[in-house]
N, C-alpha and C positions, 0 to 999 in steps of 0.2 A: 504493499499500499504506500503510495507516495504521498508524503505529507504536503497538505495545502498550506502555502505561505499566505498569512493574513496581515491586515494593517495593525499597527500598534494599538495595544488595548482592545482588539476586538474579541478574539477568543481568550485572551488573557483576563478579561473581565469576569470570567467563569471561575478562574482559580485565585483572582486577586485577593481575596478576604483571607484565603488559606495561607499564601506565601507571605502575607503581612500580619498573621496572626500573633506573633511575637512583638509588633510594635504597640506600645502602651500610647494610646491616643489621648488618654485623661491627662498624662503626664505632659504630652505635647500641647494639648488645650491650655494647661495651667501656665505653661512657660509662655505661650501666646497671649494669654491673659495679663500675665506679669508684664510683659513688655507694653500691652496696651494702657495698663494703668500707670505705668511710669511716664508714658510719652503722650496719651491722649485719655484721660481718666473717665470721661463721660460719653464714650461713642454710642451709637444707637444701631448704625446699620455696618453689616460685615459682608464684604464680597470675597469669596474663596475662588481662587483660579486653579484649574487642574485638581479638582476636589476628588477625583476617582469615584469611589463608591460611597463616598460622603462621610466617612469615619470621623474626620476632624470636625466637619459642620456640625455632626450629631454631637459631638464632645463639647463643643462651644454652645451649642443650643441649651445644654443642660444649666448653664448659668442662668438662663431666663431673661437676660437683658439685652440680647442682641436679636435684631431681625436679620436674618442670614439668607443669602443668595448663594448657592454652590453652582460653578460651572466647570465643564470639562469638555475637551475637544472630542473625545470618545462617546458616540452616542450609547455605545453598550455599556459603559461604565455608568453613565447617567440611569439608564434603564436599572441597573442594580441598585443605585442609590434611592430610586423611586419606590423600588420593591421593599427595600429596608424601611423606608419612611412609612409605607402603607401598614407595615407590622406595627411600627412604633407609635405611629398615630401623631407625628410631628408636623409642623407647618414650616419647613424650609422651602424656598423656591429652588428648583434644580433646572437647569436648561444646559444643553449642549451647546459649547461656544469656544472657539480658538482663541487663545489670549493674544494671538498676533492680530485678530480681528474683532475687537470689543465693540459689541453693538448693543448698548444699554442706555435706557433714557435717564437714570438718575445718577446721582453721586454718591459715594460711600464714604463713610468715616473711617474704615479700616479695610484695606485689601490685603490678603494674605495668600501665600502660596507656599507650600511646604512640602518635604521629602523629596528635594532636589529636583522638583518639576523644571525649574529653569535650567538644569544642566541638559535637558533636551535641546536647548538652543545652542548651537554650535558655533556661532560667530557673534563678533561684535555688533554686526548689522542687526542680527535677529534681537539681541537683547535691548538694543536701543529702539527698535521697532516696537518691542513690547512695552517698552517704558513710555514712549510716544502714545500709544494706544491708551495708556492709563491716565493721560491727561483729561481725557473727556469724562471720566468718573471719579475725579479727585478735585478737591478744593485745597486751599492753602493749609487747612488743619488736618487733612487727610493723612493717613499713614499707608505706607507699601512695607509689609513685611515678608521676606521671602528668605529661604535658605538655599544653599548650594553646597556640594561636596567637593573637596579639594583633591589634588592627586595623592596626597597622603592617605586620605580615606580610601581610595581604591586600591592602592598598593596594599592596604590591610584587609580590605573586604574580600578580596579573591579567597583568601583561606577559608571562609565560611560559606561564601555564595557559590563556588564553584562545586559542580556535582551535586547540587541540592535536588531532591526529588520527593514526591509524596503523592497522596490521593486525596481528593477533595471529597466532602459529604454527597456532591451531586456526580460522583464517579468519573472524574477527569484525573488523570494520572499526568504528572508533569516530571520535566528534568529540565535543569538549568545548567548551561555552560556559560561560565563567566570569565571574561578575559579582559587585560587591561593594556592598551597600548600607551606606555609612558611618553615616548616621543610625540605623539599626536594629542595625548591627553584624552582619549577616547576610551571609554568603558563599555564593552560589549556584554550583554546578557542576552543568550540565545535560549529561547524556551521550545522545547518539544513536547507538545501536548497531545494526549490521547483521549478520546471520548470513549469510556468503556461501556459494554453491556450493563444491564442492571445487576446481573450476578458477578461482574468483573472478570469473566472468563474469557472475553474477546475483545478486540478493539473494533470499535464502529467507524471512528474516523481519527485522521492524525492531522496535526496543525503544527506549524513553525512560526514563531514571532521572533525577531531579533530587534532589540532595543539598544539604542547608540546614545550614550550619554557624554558629553564634554565637560570634564573637571575644569575649575578654574582656581588659581591661588587668590588669596585676598588682595594682592597687588593687582593682579589682572582685573579683577572685578572692579576695584576701586578707579582704575584707569578707564574703564568702559562708562562707569557711572559719570565720571568726571567730564565726559564728552556730551553730557544732558544737561537740563536744567534743575534735574533732581539734587537736592542736599541729603548728604549722609548724616543721619541722626545719631545712630549707633551701630557698631558692629560686634555681634555676641558670639561666643565660642561654644560649641556644644549646646547643651540645655542650661546654661547658667548666664548670668548677667555679667560675666567676666569678658574683657575686652579680646577680640579674635586677633589672632596673629597668622602668619604664613605656616604655622606650624598646627593650626587648628584642623580638625578633621571635618567638622561641618560648621558652617558659618551662616548665621542669620542677620540679615541685613535690615536696618529700619531707614526708610527713606521718606522724605516730604518733597513736594514740588510747589513752586511758585503758583500763586492763584491765577487761573487762565479765564477768560471772557467765556 
């Protein structure tokens, strides 16, 4: 059976919550909320970019003080988020939208994008394009909070990401091959995914998805942001309010932009 090559986060949506099951979104939401309280203590509206199946949006929603909109380029991921919402009875707005082409009528107090979604942008031009898109949904007091992973993170992550496999509750078997090209700063994650029969005795369909993420050092990201009108308010390392350095594995940036007409 020849595996079908699929677009990013199409068939992966079926296994995403399984491969992310060790991620503590409550801890992540607490960190994001802490950043918000330090830099913008009374926000009302939150826009999440690249929200996936909505796990962070649901975690932030538990605070009860945010009106949340979650967006993702993958319609399959948004479908999963809406299915989860139907079971939870929450009232988050979900819609499929590419953060390189933001089309929303309102401005938001907080815009957030986590778990290295920005690493899917491989060039300075793409990052600047994303930031330019945000001008239409931010005012002078709005914050953009996003994280990215560094080369050091990828060099370490290979040890636990490569050759990962498992079976989901909905009978998908997956195997991940993880490689890092240090010269190009590109991290490759290739997923071989099989849809199993209900009794798991045979393979019904096979799929392949390859994800390519560009890592950035703090210095590289600072230079890119420096070519825009955004102001860097803070740079945090890992999940603490400690100042990030080029030795950090994951860096969270807090940006503001000048008010626009």
